C-alpha positions in Angstrom: 0.0 0.0 0.0 1.1 3.5 -0.7 0.0 7.1 0.2 0.4 10.2 -2.0 -0.7 13.8 -1.6 -3.5 15.0 -3.8 -1.6 18.3 -4.4 1.3 17.1 -6.6 2.9 20.6 -6.4 2.9 20.6 -2.6 6.4 21.5 -1.2 8.0 19.0 1.1 7.6 19.8 4.8 10.6 19.8 7.1 10.6 18.8 10.7 13.0 18.2 13.5 14.5 14.7 13.7 14.2 13.4 17.2 16.3 10.3 18.3 15.3 8.7 21.5 18.1 6.6 22.9 18.0 3.1 24.4 18.3 3.0 28.2 20.3 -0.2 28.5 23.5 -0.5 30.4 26.6 -1.8 28.6 28.8 -0.9 25.7 26.9 0.2 22.6 27.1 -2.2 19.7 27.2 0.6 17.2 28.9 4.0 17.1 27.7 5.4 13.7 24.2 6.3 12.9 23.0 7.4 9.5 19.9 9.5 9.6 17.5 9.0 6.7 15.4 11.8 5.2 12.2 10.5 6.9 13.9 10.9 10.3 14.6 7.2 11.0 18.0 5.6 11.4 19.4 3.2 8.8 19.4 -0.4 9.8 17.2 0.3 12.8 20.1 1.3 14.9 19.6 3.1 18.2 22.2 4.9 20.3 22.5 4.2 24.0 21.3 6.8 26.5 24.4 6.6 28.7 27.5 8.3 27.4 30.2 6.7 29.6 33.3 8.5 30.8 36.5 7.5 32.4 34.9 5.6 35.2 33.7 3.0 32.7 36.3 3.3 29.9 35.6 -0.2 28.8 32.0 0.8 28.0 32.8 3.9 26.0 31.7 3.9 22.3 30.6 7.5 21.6 28.1 8.0 18.8 28.6 9.8 15.5 25.5 10.9 13.6 25.7 11.2 9.8 23.0 13.6 8.8 22.0 16.0 6.0 20.9 19.5 7.0 18.8 21.0 4.2 19.4 24.4 5.8 21.5 25.7 8.7 20.2 24.3 12.0 21.1 23.0 15.4 22.2 19.7 17.0 20.6 19.5 20.4 21.4 17.1 23.2 18.9 16.9 26.1 21.0 16.1 29.2 19.3 14.3 32.0 21.2 13.0 35.0 25.0 13.1 35.3 27.1 10.9 37.6 30.3 12.2 39.3 30.7 15.0 36.6 30.7 14.9 32.8 32.3 16.8 30.0 30.6 16.7 26.6 32.7 17.3 23.6 31.0 18.0 20.3 32.7 17.6 16.9 31.5 18.4 13.4 33.4 16.7 10.6 36.3 16.0 13.1 36.5 19.6 14.1 36.0 20.3 17.8 33.1 22.7 18.3 32.2 22.8 22.0 33.2 21.4 25.4 30.4 21.6 28.0 31.3 20.8 31.6 28.6 19.1 33.7 29.8 19.1 37.3 28.1 17.2 40.0 27.9 18.5 43.6 25.4 19.7 46.2 23.2 22.5 44.9 23.9 22.1 41.2 21.4 21.5 38.4 17.7 20.9 39.1 18.6 18.6 42.0 21.6 16.7 43.3 21.7 13.4 45.2 24.7 11.9 47.0 25.2 8.2 46.5 27.0 6.9 49.6 27.5 3.4 48.2 29.7 4.9 45.5 30.7 8.0 47.3 29.7 10.4 44.5 27.1 13.0 43.5 24.5 12.6 40.8 23.1 15.8 39.4 20.0 16.1 37.3 20.2 18.9 34.7 17.2 18.4 32.4 18.5 21.0 30.0 19.5 21.3 26.3 23.1 21.6 25.1 23.1 22.8 21.5 25.5 23.6 18.7 25.0 25.3 15.3 25.3 23.2 12.2 25.8 24.6 8.7 23.7 23.3 5.8 24.9 20.1 4.1 26.0 16.6 5.0 27.9 16.3 8.3 29.3 13.8 10.8 28.5 14.9 14.3 30.2 13.2 17.2 29.3 13.5 20.9 31.8 12.2 23.5 31.8 12.3 27.3 35.3 13.0 28.7 34.1 13.3 32.3 34.6 11.0 35.3 31.4 9.0 34.9 28.3 8.7 32.8 26.0 11.3 31.2 22.4 10.2 30.6 21.0 11.6 27.3 17.2 11.9 27.0 17.2 12.8 23.3 19.2 14.0 20.3 17.5 16.5 18.1 18.5 17.6 14.6 16.5 20.6 13.6 14.8 20.7 10.2 16.4 17.4 9.1 13.2 15.3 8.5 11.9 15.9 5.0 8.3 14.8 4.6 7.5 14.5 0.9 4.8 12.0 1.5 1.8 12.0 3.9 2.9 11.5 7.5 0.5 8.6 8.0 0.6 4.9 9.0 -1.3 2.7 6.6 -2.2 -0.9 7.6 -4.5 -3.4 5.8 -5.7 -7.0 5.7 -8.0 -8.9 3.5 -9.8 -12.2 3.2 -12.0 -13.7 0.4 -15.0 -11.6 1.4 -13.7 -8.4 2.9 -10.7 -6.0 3.1 -9.9 -3.6 5.9 -7.8 -0.4 5.9 -6.6 1.6 8.8 -5.0 5.0 8.2 -3.5 7.0 11.1 -2.0 10.5 11.3 1.4 9.6 12.8 1.2 12.8 15.0 -2.1 11.6 16.6 -0.8 10.2 19.9 -2.1 10.7 23.4 0.9 12.8 24.2 0.4 15.2 21.3 -3.3 15.4 21.9 -2.7 16.4 25.5 -0.5 19.2 24.3 -2.9 20.2 21.6 -0.1 19.6 19.0 -1.7 17.4 16.3 -1.2 19.0 12.9 -3.7 17.5 10.4 -2.4 15.7 7.3 -3.5 17.5 4.0 -5.7 15.5 1.6 -4.1 12.4 0.2 -4.8 9.1 -1.5 -4.1 5.5 -0.4 -3.7 2.8 -3.0 -4.3 -0.9 -2.1 -3.3 -3.6 -4.6 -4.0 -7.3 -5.3 -7.7 -7.0 -4.9 -10.1 -8.9 -7.3 -11.6 -6.6 -9.9 -15.2 -5.6 -9.5 -17.6 -3.3 -7.7 -17.3 -2.7 -4.0 -18.8 -0.5 -1.3 -16.6 1.4 1.2 -17.7 1.8 4.8 -16.0 4.7 6.5 -15.6 4.1 10.2 -15.1 6.8 12.9 -12.8 4.8 15.2 -13.2 6.9 18.3 -16.9 6.3 18.5 -17.0 3.0 16.6 -19.7 4.2 14.1 -20.0 4.2 10.4 -19.8 7.8 9.0 -20.7 7.1 5.4 -20.6 4.5 2.6 -19.7 4.9 -1.1 -19.5 2.7 -4.2 -16.1 2.1 -5.8 -14.6 -0.1 -8.5 -11.4 -2.1 -8.5 -9.6 -2.3 -11.8 -6.3 -4.1 -12.5 -6.3 -5.2 -8.8 -5.9 -1.6 -7.6 -8.1 0.4 -5.3 -7.3 4.1 -4.8 -9.2 5.9 -2.0 -9.2 9.6 -1.4 -8.7 10.7 2.2 -9.7 14.2 3.1 -7.7 16.2 5.7 -6.9 13.7 8.5 -6.7 14.8 12.1 -6.6 11.5 13.9 -7.3 8.2 12.1 -9.9 6.4 10.0 -10.9 2.8 9.3 -12.3 1.6 5.9 -14.1 -1.6 5.3 -14.0 -2.8 1.7 -17.0 -5.0 0.8 -17.9 -6.6 -2.5 -21.1 -4.9 -3.8 -23.1 -8.1 -3.5 -22.2 -8.9 0.2 -22.7 -5.2 1.1 -26.3 -5.5 0.0 -26.9 -8.8 1.8 
């Protein structure tokens, strides 16, 4: 199945690329991450949240992000908790850009806690550390040269996701007598709804393939109430069914019934 905008002249939309790291302990398996235009990472790789310092030198494997910036932007690291002090070093294309010290002691950051079992302080910063990045393709490396670990909540590359197709999730299934489609605005999450931050997706089409030719009836289901909004006749030719979706704020389900069974 595929989705295309109705307006073929529509300019691609750019958004921030947000990478959420894996919270596991241990040495990261990978240290290079290629960001794709849709904001995902090639090969499904995921950096670790903990950037280890000298206290766990055997676990160090600092990440390098390979990313295309369509326009000048920023690379932002959201720093969470730091153990025993950290020192973040940022490099762009092997050129040192910034060193940011993250000391740990009583009264620093948002809060600090002493860990008597290890005889050290942990300080929670919950703040962004950002560097400017020029337009073009770059290798951005982040390393912790501090005494212990720095926990990263997220990496953000501003304006690096290029959406030239509808930002939707399309799922489907079929049997001999019925086919089902579910189309979701990817921004329609409970978190975004709570913030009032769910931009609608402009009108687009969804094309399903490998259906028997013939006449069908579509049932449009409002998923939040579980009710049928409307029905309409369609025809499948060459095994392809193209459905026009108006502006989509949340999600929609579509049941595809052969004309005969729809009347029964």
